[in-house]
C-alpha positions in Angstrom: 112.1 204.0 128.3 109.6 202.2 126.1 109.5 198.5 125.9 108.8 196.4 122.8 105.4 195.0 122.4 104.6 192.7 119.5 101.1 193.4 118.3 100.6 190.0 116.8 101.7 188.1 120.0 98.3 186.5 120.5 98.3 185.3 116.9 101.8 183.9 117.3 100.7 182.1 120.5 97.7 180.6 118.6 100.0 179.4 115.8 102.4 177.9 118.3 99.4 176.0 119.9 98.3 174.8 116.5 101.8 173.6 115.7 101.9 171.7 119.1 98.5 170.1 118.2 99.8 169.2 114.8 102.9 167.6 116.3 100.6 165.6 118.7 98.3 164.6 115.8 101.3 163.4 113.8 102.6 161.3 116.7 99.1 159.8 117.1 98.9 159.0 113.3 102.3 157.4 113.5 101.2 155.3 116.4 98.1 154.3 114.4 100.2 153.4 111.5 102.5 151.2 113.6 99.4 149.4 115.1 98.1 148.8 111.6 101.4 147.4 110.5 101.5 145.1 113.5 98.0 143.9 112.7 99.2 143.2 109.1 102.0 141.2 110.5 99.5 139.2 112.6 97.4 138.6 109.5 100.4 137.4 107.5 101.3 135.0 110.3 97.8 133.7 110.4 97.7 133.3 106.7 101.0 131.4 106.7 99.8 129.2 109.5 96.7 128.2 107.6 98.8 127.6 104.4 101.2 125.3 106.3 98.3 123.4 107.8 96.6 123.0 104.4 99.9 121.9 102.8 100.5 119.3 105.6 97.0 118.0 105.2 97.4 117.6 101.4 100.7 115.8 101.9 99.3 113.4 104.4 96.3 112.7 102.1 98.6 112.0 99.1 101.1 110.0 101.1 98.5 107.4 101.9 100.6 104.6 103.3 98.9 102.7 106.1 96.0 105.0 105.9 95.2 104.0 102.4 92.8 101.6 103.8 90.9 104.4 105.5 87.2 104.3 105.4 85.1 106.5 103.1 83.9 108.5 106.1 87.5 109.4 107.1 88.3 110.4 103.6 85.2 112.6 103.5 86.1 114.2 106.8 89.5 115.0 105.6 88.2 116.4 102.4 85.7 118.6 104.3 88.6 119.7 106.6 90.7 120.6 103.6 87.8 122.6 102.1 87.3 124.4 105.5 91.0 125.2 105.5 90.8 126.6 102.0 87.9 128.7 103.1 89.9 130.0 106.1 92.8 130.7 103.8 90.6 132.8 101.5 89.3 134.6 104.6 92.8 135.2 105.9 93.9 136.5 102.5 90.9 138.9 102.4 91.7 140.1 105.9 95.4 140.6 104.8 94.3 142.7 101.8 91.8 144.7 103.9 94.6 145.4 106.4 96.9 146.5 103.5 94.1 149.0 102.6 94.0 150.2 106.2 97.7 150.7 106.2 97.5 152.8 103.0 94.8 154.9 104.7 97.0 155.3 107.8 100.0 156.3 105.7 97.8 158.9 104.0 96.8 160.2 107.4 100.4 160.4 108.4 101.3 162.3 105.2 98.4 164.7 105.8 99.5 165.3 109.4 103.1 165.9 108.2 101.9 168.5 105.7 99.8 170.2 108.4 102.8 170.3 110.7 105.0 171.7 108.0 102.4 174.4 107.3 102.0 175.3 110.9 105.8 175.4 111.4 106.2 177.8 108.4 103.5 180.1 109.9 105.2 180.1 113.3 108.6 180.7 111.7 107.2 183.6 109.6 105.7 185.3 112.6 108.8 184.8 114.7 110.9 186.3 112.0 108.5 189.2 111.7 108.6 189.8 115.4 112.4 189.8 115.4 112.5 192.2 112.5 110.1 194.5 114.3 112.1 194.2 117.5 115.3 195.2 115.6 113.5 198.2 114.1 112.2 199.2 117.5 115.7 198.9 119.0 117.1 201.1 116.1 114.4 203.6 116.7 115.0 203.8 120.4 118.8 204.1 119.8 118.1 206.9 117.2 115.8 208.8 119.7 118.4 208.4 122.5 121.1 209.7 120.1 118.9 212.7 119.2 118.2 213.4 122.9 121.9 213.2 123.7 122.8 215.5 120.8 120.1 217.9 121.9 121.5 217.9 125.5 125.0 218.4 124.1 123.7 221.4 122.1 121.9 222.9 125.1 125.0 222.5 127.3 127.2 224.1 124.6 124.8 227.0 124.3 124.7 227.5 128.1 128.5 227.5 128.3 128.6 230.0 125.5 126.1 232.3 127.1 127.8 232.0 130.4 131.2 233.1 129.1 
C-alpha cells in the first residue's frame, strides 16, 4: 500500500522554522521594550528628584530667616547651585524625551515583529491545510482503488464460479 508523501514538506518545515524565529524575535523585541520602559521610569524618577531638590533650594533661599544675614559668597554659591540644578533638570528632561523616542522605536519594532509573526503563521496554516487536503484526497484515492480491486476480485470469483458450474 502506498503511503502519503507531501511534496512541499521541506517548504513547510522552513516556514515553521521561520515562524519559530519570528516568535523568538517578537519575544526579544518585547524584552527590549520592557527595558526601555524601565529606563524611562528611571529617567522620570531622576527628573523628579532634581525638581524636588531645586524646589527645596528655592524655598530655603526665599525663607531666609536666620540665614538672611548670609554673606554674599554664600548667596552666590546658592545661586550657582540653583543654576546647576536647573541645568541638570534640563538634561534630565532631554534624557526623558530621548527615552520616550526610544520607546516609540521599540514599540514600532514590536509591531513589526507581530506583523511578521502573523504573516509566518498564515503561511504555515495555509501549507498545513493544503497538506491535510492532499492527505484526504490521497486517502479517498486509495479507498477508491481498493474498492475497484475488491470489485474486480468479486467479478473474477463470480466468473470462476459460473464457469465451474
